PDB file of N, CA, C and O in Angstrom:
ATOM      1  N   UNK A   1       0.589  -0.879  -0.050  1.00  0.00           N
ATOM      2  CA  UNK A   1      -0.211  -0.195   0.312  1.00  0.00           C
ATOM      3  C   UNK A   1       1.557   1.436   0.040  1.00  0.00           C
ATOM      4  O   UNK A   1       2.703   1.689   0.412  1.00  0.00           O
ATOM      5  N   UNK A   2       0.716   1.817  -0.620  1.00  0.00           N
ATOM      6  CA  UNK A   2       1.205   3.208  -1.269  1.00  0.00           C
ATOM      7  C   UNK A   2       0.521   4.460  -0.100  1.00  0.00           C
ATOM      8  O   UNK A   2      -0.647   4.838  -0.006  1.00  0.00           O
ATOM      9  N   UNK A   3       1.954   4.969   0.836  1.00  0.00           N
ATOM     10  CA  UNK A   3       1.165   6.474   1.316  1.00  0.00           C
ATOM     11  C   UNK A   3       1.238   7.787   0.837  1.00  0.00           C
ATOM     12  O   UNK A   3       2.009   7.920  -0.113  1.00  0.00           O
ATOM     13  N   UNK A   4       0.706   8.713   1.188  1.00  0.00           N
ATOM     14  CA  UNK A   4       0.750   9.798  -0.328  1.00  0.00           C
ATOM     15  C   UNK A   4       0.960  11.001   0.885  1.00  0.00           C
ATOM     16  O   UNK A   4       0.154  10.986   1.815  1.00  0.00           O
ATOM     17  N   UNK A   5       1.818  11.824   0.876  1.00  0.00           N
ATOM     18  CA  UNK A   5       1.783  13.150   1.508  1.00  0.00           C
ATOM     19  C   UNK A   5       0.690  13.947   1.217  1.00  0.00           C
ATOM     20  O   UNK A   5       0.025  14.085   0.190  1.00  0.00           O
ATOM     21  N   UNK A   6       0.615  14.581   2.619  1.00  0.00           N
ATOM     22  CA  UNK A   6      -0.756  15.742   1.898  1.00  0.00           C
ATOM     23  C   UNK A   6       1.094  17.193   1.457  1.00  0.00           C
ATOM     24  O   UNK A   6       2.247  17.355   1.856  1.00  0.00           O
ATOM     25  N   UNK A   7      -0.138  17.958   0.181  1.00  0.00           N
ATOM     26  CA  UNK A   7       0.215  18.708  -0.201  1.00  0.00           C
ATOM     27  C   UNK A   7      -0.360  19.973   0.647  1.00  0.00           C
ATOM     28  O   UNK A   7       0.276  21.006   0.857  1.00  0.00           O
ATOM     29  N   UNK A   8      -1.401  19.758   1.001  1.00  0.00           N
ATOM     30  CA  UNK A   8      -1.785  21.370   1.769  1.00  0.00           C
ATOM     31  C   UNK A   8      -2.675  20.599   2.794  1.00  0.00           C
ATOM     32  O   UNK A   8      -2.762  19.371   2.782  1.00  0.00           O
ATOM     33  N   UNK A   9      -3.430  21.524   3.815  1.00  0.00           N
ATOM     34  CA  UNK A   9      -3.786  21.576   4.649  1.00  0.00           C
ATOM     35  C   UNK A   9      -4.651  22.654   5.172  1.00  0.00           C
ATOM     36  O   UNK A   9      -4.186  23.729   5.549  1.00  0.00           O
ATOM     37  N   UNK A  10      -6.028  22.339   5.195  1.00  0.00           N
ATOM     38  CA  UNK A  10      -6.992  23.186   5.355  1.00  0.00           C
ATOM     39  C   UNK A  10      -6.817  24.495   6.475  1.00  0.00           C
ATOM     40  O   UNK A  10      -5.810  25.083   6.082  1.00  0.00           O
ATOM     41  N   UNK A  11      -7.307  25.148   7.592  1.00  0.00           N
ATOM     42  CA  UNK A  11      -6.751  25.639   8.518  1.00  0.00           C
ATOM     43  C   UNK A  11      -6.633  25.187   9.688  1.00  0.00           C
ATOM     44  O   UNK A  11      -5.704  25.349  10.480  1.00  0.00           O
ATOM     45  N   UNK A  12      -8.450  24.089   9.905  1.00  0.00           N
ATOM     46  CA  UNK A  12      -7.912  23.693  10.831  1.00  0.00           C
ATOM     47  C   UNK A  12      -7.006  22.847  11.504  1.00  0.00           C
ATOM     48  O   UNK A  12      -6.576  22.848  12.657  1.00  0.00           O
ATOM     49  N   UNK A  13      -6.781  22.002  10.357  1.00  0.00           N
ATOM     50  CA  UNK A  13      -5.317  21.023   9.902  1.00  0.00           C
ATOM     51  C   UNK A  13      -4.205  21.605  10.309  1.00  0.00           C
ATOM     52  O   UNK A  13      -3.180  20.995  10.616  1.00  0.00           O
ATOM     53  N   UNK A  14      -4.377  22.991  10.336  1.00  0.00           N
ATOM     54  CA  UNK A  14      -2.706  23.681  10.513  1.00  0.00           C
ATOM     55  C   UNK A  14      -2.507  24.243  11.859  1.00  0.00           C
ATOM     56  O   UNK A  14      -1.417  24.644  12.268  1.00  0.00           O
ATOM     57  N   UNK A  15      -3.471  24.254  12.451  1.00  0.00           N
ATOM     58  CA  UNK A  15      -3.995  24.988  13.716  1.00  0.00           C
ATOM     59  C   UNK A  15      -3.296  23.117  14.446  1.00  0.00           C
ATOM     60  O   UNK A  15      -2.079  22.935  14.442  1.00  0.00           O
ATOM     61  N   UNK A  16      -3.640  22.710  14.637  1.00  0.00           N
ATOM     62  CA  UNK A  16      -3.616  21.240  15.193  1.00  0.00           C
ATOM     63  C   UNK A  16      -2.302  20.489  14.386  1.00  0.00           C
ATOM     64  O   UNK A  16      -1.717  19.493  14.813  1.00  0.00           O
ATOM     65  N   UNK A  17      -2.059  21.039  13.419  1.00  0.00           N
ATOM     66  CA  UNK A  17       0.087  20.379  13.279  1.00  0.00           C
ATOM     67  C   UNK A  17       0.927  21.526  14.386  1.00  0.00           C
ATOM     68  O   UNK A  17       1.756  21.167  15.222  1.00  0.00           O
ATOM     69  N   UNK A  18       0.554  22.734  14.188  1.00  0.00           N
ATOM     70  CA  UNK A  18       1.342  23.974  14.804  1.00  0.00           C
ATOM     71  C   UNK A  18       0.812  23.497  15.749  1.00  0.00           C
ATOM     72  O   UNK A  18       1.825  22.984  16.224  1.00  0.00           O
ATOM     73  N   UNK A  19      -0.481  23.054  16.896  1.00  0.00           N
ATOM     74  CA  UNK A  19      -0.614  23.429  17.954  1.00  0.00           C
ATOM     75  C   UNK A  19      -0.832  24.780  18.719  1.00  0.00           C
ATOM     76  O   UNK A  19      -0.528  25.240  19.819  1.00  0.00           O
ATOM     77  N   UNK A  20      -1.506  25.190  17.600  1.00  0.00           N
ATOM     78  CA  UNK A  20      -2.376  26.414  17.382  1.00  0.00           C
ATOM     79  C   UNK A  20      -3.127  26.712  17.556  1.00  0.00           C
ATOM     80  O   UNK A  20      -3.957  25.804  17.504  1.00  0.00           O
ATOM     81  N   UNK A  21      -3.749  28.103  17.927  1.00  0.00           N
ATOM     82  CA  UNK A  21      -5.472  28.099  17.840  1.00  0.00           C
ATOM     83  C   UNK A  21      -6.056  28.667  16.384  1.00  0.00           C
ATOM     84  O   UNK A  21      -5.685  29.608  15.682  1.00  0.00           O
ATOM     85  N   UNK A  22      -6.822  27.971  16.276  1.00  0.00           N
ATOM     86  CA  UNK A  22      -7.931  28.149  14.613  1.00  0.00           C
ATOM     87  C   UNK A  22      -7.036  29.678  14.741  1.00  0.00           C
ATOM     88  O   UNK A  22      -5.881  29.795  14.332  1.00  0.00           O
ATOM     89  N   UNK A  23      -7.816  30.773  15.379  1.00  0.00           N
ATOM     90  CA  UNK A  23      -7.538  32.615  14.978  1.00  0.00           C
ATOM     91  C   UNK A  23      -5.816  32.348  15.595  1.00  0.00           C
ATOM     92  O   UNK A  23      -5.722  33.154  16.520  1.00  0.00           O
ATOM     93  N   UNK A  24      -5.200  31.999  15.539  1.00  0.00           N
ATOM     94  CA  UNK A  24      -4.098  32.420  15.533  1.00  0.00           C
ATOM     95  C   UNK A  24      -3.064  31.825  13.941  1.00  0.00           C
ATOM     96  O   UNK A  24      -1.932  32.192  13.622  1.00  0.00           O
ATOM     97  N   UNK A  25      -4.088  30.713  13.138  1.00  0.00           N
ATOM     98  CA  UNK A  25      -3.558  30.652  11.853  1.00  0.00           C
ATOM     99  C   UNK A  25      -4.290  31.436  10.786  1.00  0.00           C
ATOM    100  O   UNK A  25      -3.849  31.457   9.637  1.00  0.00           O
ATOM    101  N   UNK A  26      -5.539  32.165  11.170  1.00  0.00           N
ATOM    102  CA  UNK A  26      -5.962  33.932  10.902  1.00  0.00           C
ATOM    103  C   UNK A  26      -4.528  34.679  11.035  1.00  0.00           C
ATOM    104  O   UNK A  26      -3.478  34.742  10.394  1.00  0.00           O
ATOM    105  N   UNK A  27      -4.831  34.973  11.695  1.00  0.00           N
ATOM    106  CA  UNK A  27      -3.404  35.676  12.630  1.00  0.00           C
ATOM    107  C   UNK A  27      -2.350  35.515  11.619  1.00  0.00           C
ATOM    108  O   UNK A  27      -1.878  36.484  11.026  1.00  0.00           O
ATOM    109  N   UNK A  28      -1.955  34.238  11.405  1.00  0.00           N
ATOM    110  CA  UNK A  28      -0.168  34.399  10.402  1.00  0.00           C
ATOM    111  C   UNK A  28      -0.891  34.707   9.015  1.00  0.00           C
ATOM    112  O   UNK A  28      -0.565  35.732   8.415  1.00  0.00           O
ATOM    113  N   UNK A  29      -1.665  34.029   8.589  1.00  0.00           N
ATOM    114  CA  UNK A  29      -1.551  34.687   7.177  1.00  0.00           C
ATOM    115  C   UNK A  29      -2.128  35.866   6.542  1.00  0.00           C
ATOM    116  O   UNK A  29      -2.287  36.100   5.344  1.00  0.00           O
ATOM    117  N   UNK A  30      -2.537  36.872   8.024  1.00  0.00           N
ATOM    118  CA  UNK A  30      -2.746  38.380   7.684  1.00  0.00           C
ATOM    119  C   UNK A  30      -1.659  38.819   8.071  1.00  0.00           C
ATOM    120  O   UNK A  30      -1.715  40.044   7.960  1.00  0.00           O
ATOM    121  N   UNK A  31      -0.805  38.545   8.421  1.00  0.00           N
ATOM    122  CA  UNK A  31       0.894  38.700   8.933  1.00  0.00           C
ATOM    123  C   UNK A  31       1.538  38.758   7.836  1.00  0.00           C
ATOM    124  O   UNK A  31       2.018  39.873   7.633  1.00  0.00           O
ATOM    125  N   UNK A  32       1.814  37.713   6.755  1.00  0.00           N
ATOM    126  CA  UNK A  32       1.823  37.351   5.736  1.00  0.00           C
ATOM    127  C   UNK A  32       2.801  35.491   6.178  1.00  0.00           C
ATOM    128  O   UNK A  32       3.305  34.876   5.237  1.00  0.00           O
ATOM    129  N   UNK A  33       2.874  35.000   7.408  1.00  0.00           N
ATOM    130  CA  UNK A  33       3.243  34.244   7.935  1.00  0.00           C
ATOM    131  C   UNK A  33       2.964  33.239   7.275  1.00  0.00           C
ATOM    132  O   UNK A  33       3.875  32.497   6.908  1.00  0.00           O
ATOM    133  N   UNK A  34       1.716  32.982   6.978  1.00  0.00           N
ATOM    134  CA  UNK A  34       1.342  31.793   5.882  1.00  0.00           C
ATOM    135  C   UNK A  34       0.772  32.620   5.014  1.00  0.00           C
ATOM    136  O   UNK A  34       0.400  33.778   5.201  1.00  0.00           O
ATOM    137  N   UNK A  35       0.701  31.658   3.602  1.00  0.00           N
ATOM    138  CA  UNK A  35      -0.051  32.314   3.021  1.00  0.00           C
ATOM    139  C   UNK A  35      -1.696  31.145   2.309  1.00  0.00           C
ATOM    140  O   UNK A  35      -1.590  30.253   1.467  1.00  0.00           O
ATOM    141  N   UNK A  36      -3.021  31.592   3.010  1.00  0.00           N
ATOM    142  CA  UNK A  36      -3.857  30.971   2.190  1.00  0.00           C
ATOM    143  C   UNK A  36      -4.542  31.020   0.543  1.00  0.00           C
ATOM    144  O   UNK A  36      -4.748  32.003  -0.168  1.00  0.00           O
ATOM    145  N   UNK A  37      -4.724  29.951   0.345  1.00  0.00           N
ATOM    146  CA  UNK A  37      -4.944  29.524  -0.470  1.00  0.00           C
ATOM    147  C   UNK A  37      -6.313  29.286  -1.186  1.00  0.00           C
ATOM    148  O   UNK A  37      -6.880  28.206  -1.026  1.00  0.00           O
ATOM    149  N   UNK A  38      -6.959  30.432  -2.109  1.00  0.00           N
ATOM    150  CA  UNK A  38      -8.532  29.672  -1.823  1.00  0.00           C
ATOM    151  C   UNK A  38      -8.880  28.836  -3.300  1.00  0.00           C
ATOM    152  O   UNK A  38      -8.723  29.531  -4.304  1.00  0.00           O
ATOM    153  N   UNK A  39      -9.233  27.740  -3.475  1.00  0.00           N
ATOM    154  CA  UNK A  39      -9.732  26.771  -3.840  1.00  0.00           C
ATOM    155  C   UNK A  39     -11.522  26.861  -4.196  1.00  0.00           C
ATOM    156  O   UNK A  39     -12.208  26.392  -5.104  1.00  0.00           O
ATOM    157  N   UNK A  40     -11.744  27.463  -3.337  1.00  0.00           N
ATOM    158  CA  UNK A  40     -13.072  27.755  -3.903  1.00  0.00           C
ATOM    159  C   UNK A  40     -13.717  29.305  -2.657  1.00  0.00           C
ATOM    160  O   UNK A  40     -13.015  29.837  -1.798  1.00  0.00           O
ATOM    161  N   UNK A  41     -14.509  29.498  -2.834  1.00  0.00           N
ATOM    162  CA  UNK A  41     -15.228  30.290  -2.225  1.00  0.00           C
ATOM    163  C   UNK A  41     -15.347  29.879  -0.515  1.00  0.00           C
ATOM    164  O   UNK A  41     -14.936  30.751   0.250  1.00  0.00           O
ATOM    165  N   UNK A  42     -15.701  29.044  -0.112  1.00  0.00           N
ATOM    166  CA  UNK A  42     -15.395  28.498   1.282  1.00  0.00           C
ATOM    167  C   UNK A  42     -14.224  27.139   1.716  1.00  0.00           C
ATOM    168  O   UNK A  42     -14.399  26.699   2.852  1.00  0.00           O
ATOM    169  N   UNK A  43     -13.566  26.759   1.241  1.00  0.00           N
ATOM    170  CA  UNK A  43     -12.752  26.438   1.013  1.00  0.00           C
ATOM    171  C   UNK A  43     -11.223  27.033   0.546  1.00  0.00           C
ATOM    172  O   UNK A  43     -10.796  27.314  -0.575  1.00  0.00           O
ATOM    173  N   UNK A  44     -10.515  27.112   2.041  1.00  0.00           N
ATOM    174  CA  UNK A  44      -8.746  27.647   1.758  1.00  0.00           C
ATOM    175  C   UNK A  44      -7.920  26.737   2.531  1.00  0.00           C
ATOM    176  O   UNK A  44      -8.420  26.205   3.522  1.00  0.00           O
ATOM    177  N   UNK A  45      -6.410  26.428   2.120  1.00  0.00           N
ATOM    178  CA  UNK A  45      -5.884  25.364   2.319  1.00  0.00           C
ATOM    179  C   UNK A  45      -4.672  26.614   2.345  1.00  0.00           C
ATOM    180  O   UNK A  45      -4.534  27.747   1.886  1.00  0.00           O
ATOM    181  N   UNK A  46      -3.876  25.608   3.214  1.00  0.00           N
ATOM    182  CA  UNK A  46      -2.279  26.010   3.458  1.00  0.00           C
ATOM    183  C   UNK A  46      -0.929  25.256   2.950  1.00  0.00           C
ATOM    184  O   UNK A  46      -0.878  24.170   3.528  1.00  0.00           O
ATOM    185  N   UNK A  47      -0.068  25.393   2.277  1.00  0.00           N
ATOM    186  CA  UNK A  47       0.771  24.221   1.893  1.00  0.00           C
ATOM    187  C   UNK A  47       1.947  24.039   2.680  1.00  0.00           C
ATOM    188  O   UNK A  47       2.465  24.978   3.286  1.00  0.00           O
ATOM    189  N   UNK A  48       2.386  22.885   2.700  1.00  0.00           N
ATOM    190  CA  UNK A  48       2.389  22.293   4.066  1.00  0.00           C
ATOM    191  C   UNK A  48       3.944  22.338   3.819  1.00  0.00           C
ATOM    192  O   UNK A  48       4.480  22.208   4.920  1.00  0.00           O
ATOM    193  N   UNK A  49       4.707  22.444   3.015  1.00  0.00           N
ATOM    194  CA  UNK A  49       5.839  23.235   2.870  1.00  0.00           C
ATOM    195  C   UNK A  49       6.484  24.322   4.030  1.00  0.00           C
ATOM    196  O   UNK A  49       7.376  24.460   4.867  1.00  0.00           O
ATOM    197  N   UNK A  50       5.106  25.087   3.283  1.00  0.00           N
ATOM    198  CA  UNK A  50       5.421  26.914   4.035  1.00  0.00           C
ATOM    199  C   UNK A  50       5.594  26.405   5.389  1.00  0.00           C
ATOM    200  O   UNK A  50       6.674  26.326   5.974  1.00  0.00           O
ATOM    201  N   UNK A  51       3.842  25.883   6.094  1.00  0.00           N
ATOM    202  CA  UNK A  51       4.325  25.303   7.594  1.00  0.00           C
ATOM    203  C   UNK A  51       5.633  25.041   8.066  1.00  0.00           C
ATOM    204  O   UNK A  51       5.976  25.683   9.058  1.00  0.00           O
ATOM    205  N   UNK A  52       6.496  24.187   7.545  1.00  0.00           N
ATOM    206  CA  UNK A  52       7.616  23.993   7.814  1.00  0.00           C
ATOM    207  C   UNK A  52       8.642  24.531   7.965  1.00  0.00           C
ATOM    208  O   UNK A  52       9.655  24.161   8.559  1.00  0.00           O
ATOM    209  N   UNK A  53       8.336  25.746   7.240  1.00  0.00           N
ATOM    210  CA  UNK A  53       9.401  26.471   7.093  1.00  0.00           C
ATOM    211  C   UNK A  53       9.153  27.383   8.149  1.00  0.00           C
ATOM    212  O   UNK A  53       9.952  27.773   9.000  1.00  0.00           O
ATOM    213  N   UNK A  54       7.905  27.694   7.997  1.00  0.00           N
ATOM    214  CA  UNK A  54       7.281  28.666   9.202  1.00  0.00           C
ATOM    215  C   UNK A  54       7.826  28.323  10.489  1.00  0.00           C
ATOM    216  O   UNK A  54       7.800  29.056  11.478  1.00  0.00           O
ATOM    217  N   UNK A  55       8.584  26.558  10.387  1.00  0.00           N
ATOM    218  CA  UNK A  55       8.246  25.720  12.484  1.00  0.00           C
ATOM    219  C   UNK A  55      10.085  26.452  12.175  1.00  0.00           C
ATOM    220  O   UNK A  55      10.403  27.292  13.018  1.00  0.00           O
ATOM    221  N   UNK A  56      11.184  26.144  11.054  1.00  0.00           N
ATOM    222  CA  UNK A  56      12.222  25.723  11.336  1.00  0.00           C
ATOM    223  C   UNK A  56      12.514  27.683  11.383  1.00  0.00           C
ATOM    224  O   UNK A  56      13.699  27.981  11.531  1.00  0.00           O
ATOM    225  N   UNK A  57      11.719  28.643  11.291  1.00  0.00           N
ATOM    226  CA  UNK A  57      12.121  30.000  11.486  1.00  0.00           C
ATOM    227  C   UNK A  57      12.063  30.190  12.360  1.00  0.00           C
ATOM    228  O   UNK A  57      13.059  30.729  12.843  1.00  0.00           O
ATOM    229  N   UNK A  58      10.916  29.925  13.255  1.00  0.00           N
ATOM    230  CA  UNK A  58      10.933  30.195  14.794  1.00  0.00           C
ATOM    231  C   UNK A  58      11.780  29.474  15.690  1.00  0.00           C
ATOM    232  O   UNK A  58      11.742  29.806  16.874  1.00  0.00           O
ATOM    233  N   UNK A  59      12.717  28.327  15.255  1.00  0.00           N
ATOM    234  CA  UNK A  59      13.394  27.161  16.345  1.00  0.00           C
ATOM    235  C   UNK A  59      14.576  27.991  16.408  1.00  0.00           C
ATOM    236  O   UNK A  59      15.532  27.654  17.106  1.00  0.00           O
TER     237      UNK A  59
END
């Protein structure tokens, strides 16, 4: 069985992954720390690679 890693996370998944509140995810997007990508009017995602870069910059 082949496992594939997700390239994009929804805001809730980002919050869980980073251990932060959902409101902080949107604050980071507003501050330019994360770049939201709109897939539709109700679906916004964030790149996993960008989240990893954010973690590395904090450490």
